[in-house]
C-alpha positions as CSV (number, residue, x, y, z in Angstrom):
1,V,106.8,48.9,278.8
2,L,103.5,49.6,280.6
3,V,102.6,53.1,281.7
4,L,99.8,53.2,284.3
5,R,97.9,56.3,285.4
6,A,95.7,56.4,288.5
7,G,93.3,59.3,287.9
8,D,92.5,60.3,291.5
9,A,95.7,62.0,292.5
10,D,94.7,65.6,291.5
11,R,91.2,65.2,293.0
12,V,92.7,64.0,296.3
13,I,95.1,67.0,296.4
14,H,92.2,69.4,295.8
15,S,89.9,67.8,298.4
16,L,92.1,66.3,301.1
17,G,95.6,67.9,300.5
18,S,99.0,66.7,299.4
19,R,99.5,64.3,302.4
20,A,96.5,62.3,301.4
21,A,97.6,62.3,297.8
22,E,101.0,60.9,298.9
23,K,99.2,58.2,300.8
24,L,97.2,57.4,297.6
25,L,100.4,57.1,295.5
26,R,102.1,54.9,298.1
27,R,99.2,52.6,298.2
28,T,99.0,52.6,294.4
29,A,102.7,51.6,294.3
30,T,102.1,48.8,296.8
31,R,99.1,47.5,294.8
32,I,101.1,47.5,291.6
33,E,103.8,45.4,293.2
34,E,101.2,43.0,294.7
35,A,99.5,42.6,291.3
36,L,102.7,41.9,289.5
37,A,103.5,39.3,292.1
38,G,100.2,37.5,291.8
39,V,99.3,37.5,288.1
40,G,98.2,34.1,286.8
41,D,99.7,30.7,287.0
42,A,103.2,30.8,285.8
43,P,104.8,27.8,284.1
44,A,107.5,25.9,286.0
45,E,110.4,27.6,284.1
46,A,108.9,31.1,284.6
47,T,109.6,33.6,287.3
48,P,106.9,32.9,290.1
49,G,103.9,35.1,289.7
50,I,104.9,36.7,286.4
51,P,103.3,35.3,283.2
52,G,105.4,33.7,280.5
53,G,108.6,33.9,282.4
54,T,108.7,37.7,282.3
55,A,110.0,39.6,285.3
56,P,109.7,43.3,286.2
57,S,113.0,45.1,285.7
58,F,111.5,47.8,287.8
59,V,108.5,49.8,288.8
60,A,108.8,53.5,289.1
61,H,106.7,56.6,289.8
62,L,106.9,59.0,286.9
63,G,105.0,61.9,288.5
64,G,101.4,62.8,289.4
65,G,99.4,59.6,289.2
66,E,101.7,58.0,286.6
67,F,103.8,54.8,287.0
68,I,105.9,52.8,284.7
69,V,106.4,49.0,284.7
70,V,109.1,47.4,282.6
71,L,108.8,43.7,282.0
72,A,112.0,42.0,280.9
73,G,112.0,39.1,278.5
74,R,109.4,38.0,275.9
75,A,105.8,37.4,276.6
76,H,102.7,36.6,274.5
77,V,100.2,39.5,274.0
78,A,97.6,37.6,276.0
79,E,100.0,37.4,278.9
80,I,100.7,41.1,278.8
81,E,97.0,41.8,278.6
82,R,96.5,39.7,281.6
83,T,99.2,41.6,283.5
84,A,97.6,45.0,282.5
85,A,94.1,43.8,283.5
86,A,95.5,42.7,286.9
87,L,97.1,46.2,287.4
88,V,93.9,48.0,286.4
89,E,91.8,45.9,288.8
90,A,94.3,46.2,291.7
91,V,94.8,49.9,291.4
92,G,91.1,50.6,290.8
93,R,89.8,48.9,294.0
94,P,88.1,51.4,296.4
95,L,90.2,52.6,299.3
96,V,89.5,55.0,302.2
97,L,91.5,58.2,302.7
98,D,90.7,60.5,305.6
99,G,87.2,59.0,305.9
100,E,86.5,59.4,302.1
101,E,86.1,56.4,299.8
102,H,88.0,56.7,296.5
103,A,88.0,54.3,293.6
104,P,90.9,55.7,291.4
105,P,90.2,55.0,287.8
106,A,93.3,53.2,286.4
107,R,94.3,52.9,282.8
108,V,97.4,51.3,281.2
109,G,99.2,52.0,277.9
110,I,101.5,49.3,276.5
111,A,104.4,49.5,274.0
112,L,106.6,46.6,272.9
113,W,110.3,46.3,272.2
114,P,111.4,46.1,269.4
115,E,108.2,46.3,267.4
116,D,107.1,49.8,268.6
117,A,110.5,51.4,269.4
118,R,114.1,50.3,270.1
119,D,115.1,53.0,272.6
120,A,113.8,53.9,276.0
121,D,112.4,57.4,275.0
122,G,110.6,55.9,272.1
123,L,109.0,53.2,274.1
124,L,107.9,55.6,276.8
125,E,106.4,58.0,274.2
126,R,104.5,55.2,272.5
127,A,103.3,53.7,275.8
128,R,101.9,57.1,276.8
129,S,100.3,57.4,273.4
130,A,98.6,54.1,274.1
131,L,97.6,55.3,277.6
132,R,95.8,58.4,276.1
133,Q,93.8,56.0,273.9
134,A,92.9,53.8,276.8
135,E,91.7,56.8,278.8
136,A,89.6,57.9,275.8
137,V,87.6,54.7,275.8
138,D,84.4,55.3,277.7
139,D,84.2,51.7,279.0
140,P,85.2,50.6,282.5
141,G,85.9,47.1,281.2
142,S,88.6,48.4,278.7
143,G,91.4,49.4,280.9
144,S,94.4,49.1,278.6
145,A,95.5,49.7,275.1
146,F,98.5,48.6,273.0
147,Y,100.4,51.1,270.8
148,S,99.6,51.0,267.1
149,P,100.2,53.5,264.2
150,E,96.5,54.0,263.9
151,L,96.4,54.7,267.7
152,Q,99.2,57.2,267.2
153,S,97.1,59.1,264.7
154,R,94.1,59.0,267.2
155,S,96.4,60.2,269.9
156,R,97.5,63.2,267.8
157,H,93.9,64.0,267.1
158,L,93.2,64.0,270.9
159,I,96.2,66.4,271.4
160,A,94.7,68.7,268.7
161,L,91.3,68.5,270.4
162,E,92.9,69.4,273.7
163,G,94.4,72.6,272.3
164,A,91.1,73.5,270.6
165,L,89.1,72.9,273.7
166,R,91.1,75.5,275.6
167,T,89.7,78.3,273.4
168,A,86.3,76.7,272.5
169,R,84.2,78.7,274.9
170,A,85.8,82.0,274.1
171,N,85.3,81.2,270.4
172,G,81.5,80.5,270.9
173,E,81.8,76.9,269.8
174,L,80.1,75.5,272.9
175,H,76.4,75.4,273.7
176,V,74.0,73.7,276.1
177,A,71.4,71.3,274.7
178,F,68.4,70.1,276.7
179,Q,67.0,66.6,276.6
180,P,63.4,66.3,277.9
181,R,62.4,64.2,280.9
182,V,58.9,62.8,280.8
183,E,56.8,61.0,283.5
184,L,56.1,57.6,281.9
185,R,52.6,57.2,283.4
186,T,51.1,60.5,282.4
187,R,53.5,61.6,279.5
188,R,53.8,64.9,281.3
189,L,57.0,66.9,280.8
190,L,58.8,67.1,284.2
191,G,62.1,68.7,283.2
192,C,65.2,68.3,281.2
193,E,68.9,67.3,281.3
194,A,71.5,69.8,280.3
195,L,74.1,68.5,277.9
196,L,77.2,70.3,276.8
197,R,77.8,70.2,273.0
198,W,80.9,71.3,271.0
199,E,80.8,72.3,267.3
200,H,84.3,72.9,266.0
201,P,84.8,74.6,262.7
202,R,87.4,72.0,261.5
203,F,86.5,68.9,263.6
204,G,82.7,69.3,263.3
205,A,80.5,67.9,266.1
206,V,83.0,66.6,268.6
207,P,81.6,63.5,270.6
208,A,81.0,64.4,274.2
209,P,83.0,61.4,275.6
210,D,86.1,62.7,273.7
211,F,86.1,66.2,275.0
212,V,84.8,65.4,278.5
213,Q,87.7,63.0,278.9
214,I,90.1,65.6,277.8
215,A,88.6,68.2,280.1
216,E,88.8,65.8,283.0
217,R,92.4,65.0,282.4
218,T,93.5,68.6,281.9
219,G,91.4,70.2,284.6
220,L,89.4,72.3,282.1
221,I,86.3,70.4,283.5
222,W,86.1,72.8,286.4
223,E,85.7,75.9,284.3
224,L,83.4,74.2,281.7
225,G,81.3,72.6,284.4
226,A,80.7,75.9,286.1
227,W,79.7,77.5,282.8
228,V,77.2,74.7,281.9
229,L,75.7,74.9,285.4
230,E,75.0,78.6,285.2
231,A,73.8,78.5,281.6
232,A,71.4,75.7,282.3
233,A,70.1,77.3,285.5
234,R,69.5,80.6,283.7
235,Q,67.6,79.0,280.8
236,V,65.4,76.9,283.0
237,A,64.7,79.8,285.4
238,D,63.6,81.8,282.3
239,W,61.3,79.0,281.1
240,R,59.8,78.6,284.6
241,R,59.0,82.4,284.8
242,R,57.7,82.8,281.2
243,L,55.7,79.5,281.0
244,G,54.6,79.2,284.7
245,T,56.0,75.7,284.9
246,S,57.8,73.8,287.6
247,L,60.4,72.3,285.3
248,V,63.5,70.7,286.9
249,V,66.9,70.8,285.2
250,S,69.5,68.0,285.7
251,V,73.2,68.9,285.3
252,N,76.1,66.5,285.2
253,V,78.9,67.0,287.7
254,S,82.1,65.2,287.0
255,P,84.2,63.4,289.7
256,R,86.8,66.1,289.5
257,Q,84.2,68.8,290.1
258,L,82.7,66.8,292.9
259,M,86.0,66.6,294.8
260,H,86.7,70.3,294.4
261,P,86.3,72.1,297.8
262,L,84.5,75.1,296.1
263,L,81.8,73.0,294.3
264,V,79.0,74.0,296.7
265,D,80.0,77.6,296.6
266,V,79.9,77.6,292.8
267,V,76.4,76.0,292.9
268,D,75.2,78.7,295.4
269,E,76.5,81.5,293.2
270,A,74.9,80.1,290.0
271,L,71.5,79.8,291.8
272,A,71.8,83.4,293.2
273,R,72.8,84.9,289.8
274,T,70.0,83.1,287.9
275,E,67.4,83.2,290.7
276,L,66.6,79.5,290.1
277,D,64.7,77.8,292.9
278,P,67.2,75.3,294.4
279,Q,64.5,72.6,294.3
280,A,64.5,73.0,290.5
281,L,68.1,71.9,290.2
282,E,69.3,68.3,290.2
283,L,72.9,67.3,290.1
284,E,74.0,64.1,288.5
285,L,77.2,62.9,290.1
286,T,79.4,60.2,291.3
287,E,78.9,59.4,294.9
288,T,80.8,61.1,297.8
289,R,78.8,61.3,300.9
290,R,80.2,64.5,302.5
291,V,79.7,66.7,299.4
292,L,76.3,65.2,298.7
293,E,75.0,66.1,302.1
294,R,76.1,69.7,301.7
295,V,74.5,69.9,298.3
296,R,71.2,68.4,299.5
297,S,71.1,70.8,302.5
298,R,70.5,73.6,300.0
299,G,67.3,71.8,298.8
300,I,69.1,70.7,295.6
301,R,68.2,67.2,294.4
302,V,70.8,64.6,293.8
303,A,70.8,61.9,291.0
304,I,73.1,59.0,290.3
305,D,73.8,58.8,286.6
306,D,74.5,55.6,284.6
307,F,73.6,53.3,287.5
308,G,74.5,49.7,286.8
309,T,77.6,50.3,284.7
310,G,80.2,51.0,287.4
311,Y,81.6,49.3,290.5
312,S,79.6,50.9,293.2
313,S,79.3,49.1,296.5
314,L,75.6,48.6,297.3
315,A,76.3,48.9,301.0
316,Y,78.0,52.2,300.4
317,L,75.3,53.3,298.0
318,S,72.5,52.6,300.5
319,R,74.0,55.3,302.8
320,L,74.2,58.0,300.2
321,P,71.7,60.9,300.2
322,V,70.2,60.6,296.7
323,D,66.8,61.5,295.2
324,V,67.1,60.0,291.7
325,I,68.7,56.9,290.2
326,K,69.1,56.8,286.4
327,V,69.2,53.6,284.4
328,D,72.0,53.7,281.8
329,R,70.7,53.8,278.2
330,A,72.6,50.6,277.3
331,F,70.2,48.6,279.6
332,T,67.2,50.6,278.4
333,I,67.8,49.8,274.8
334,R,68.5,46.1,275.4
335,A,65.8,45.4,278.0
336,Q,63.2,44.3,275.5
337,E,65.3,41.6,273.8
338,D,67.8,40.6,276.4
339,H,66.7,38.8,279.5
340,A,69.8,39.7,281.5
341,S,69.5,43.4,280.8
342,R,65.8,43.3,281.8
343,G,66.9,41.6,285.0
344,V,69.4,44.4,285.7
345,V,66.8,47.1,285.1
346,S,64.4,45.3,287.4
347,A,67.0,45.1,290.1
348,V,68.0,48.8,289.8
349,L,64.3,49.8,290.1
350,A,63.9,47.6,293.2
351,I,67.0,49.2,294.8
352,A,65.8,52.7,294.0
353,E,62.4,51.9,295.5
354,A,64.0,50.6,298.7
355,M,66.0,53.8,298.9
356,G,63.0,56.0,298.3
357,A,64.5,57.4,295.1
358,R,62.7,58.1,291.8
359,T,64.0,56.3,288.7
360,V,64.8,57.7,285.2
361,A,65.4,55.4,282.2
362,E,67.8,57.1,279.8
363,G,67.5,56.7,276.0
364,I,63.9,55.4,275.5
365,E,63.4,55.5,271.8
366,T,60.4,53.2,271.1
367,E,56.9,52.7,272.4
368,G,57.8,49.1,273.2
369,Q,60.7,50.3,275.4
370,L,58.4,52.8,277.1
371,D,55.7,50.3,277.8
372,L,58.2,47.8,279.2
373,L,59.9,50.4,281.5
374,L,56.5,51.6,282.7
375,A,55.4,48.0,283.4
376,L,58.6,47.4,285.4
377,G,57.8,50.4,287.5
378,C,60.1,53.1,286.2
379,D,59.0,56.7,287.0
380,E,60.5,58.7,284.1
């Protein structure tokens, strides 16, 4: 049993309406069927297109962006992984709805009969448990997960975190930390990036990827994101007034926030309440042209975060109104020792220069890394 979730359905409803969401779900269903029909090279005795002789008993829509695929017969784990990978790749391909490009993030949870459960309800529960774990992995290349008892424990932990996150702000457990941004050539402090942190009395310091993924999935990201935006703007406005500096603050905006029709209004309200100069605010976000243009029209700067780790089309990227491109820290850390990573960094910097955008390397930890990035032409 494979449970697949396409994560864009709620965002499409918020931004484009229920009809567009229905189109998305229909296209997702079609892509699932096409992927199942085209997986691998089946042996002669197998059902055409399905690995190891397995065949889909059915494909069904469970609700929201969730689908179930039941494969009849026995198959090796590698064959099931290949099927899951094909589903993730097919569903995650970009598509255009009402003039907006969407790349729905797809994840798959897998449960096996009879190893994981012997009845339909048990299999579905365990496949969903595996799906939660697949969604919790912050790696676009890891799109699926098999159920395991250890994973079940992890899933229960995530459920507990979800309940705790709903009251975390009211309980004073959340705070905003600030990471400095420095001009490499002069070592001058230019600004900072605002980072949400969560200290829970029982769980301790909760890793950001864990709670951000939960906030995205549950919709809490909208409330939390608005709070972080205003808190960061207020702090930096105070620093600018008291210190007489021209610091810029960078605030992450999630895909779900970006697609919300009231995002620009929330930004306007935060700037008005904190009296922060719009040119001192930079939003790090996933690209959607229409919203970016509205944000930029306020004088707010736009940055693309973790560039080089996703699946962005360069042709699409070249048309986006952006001011800053950030190199993901994984490339920054490996650039000294790894020729391929250094090549990726060089390519990113060249693309940014061609676009007229400044570049920021995340996660510089040593003088050697700093010297290399400076030599390659990185700005910050």
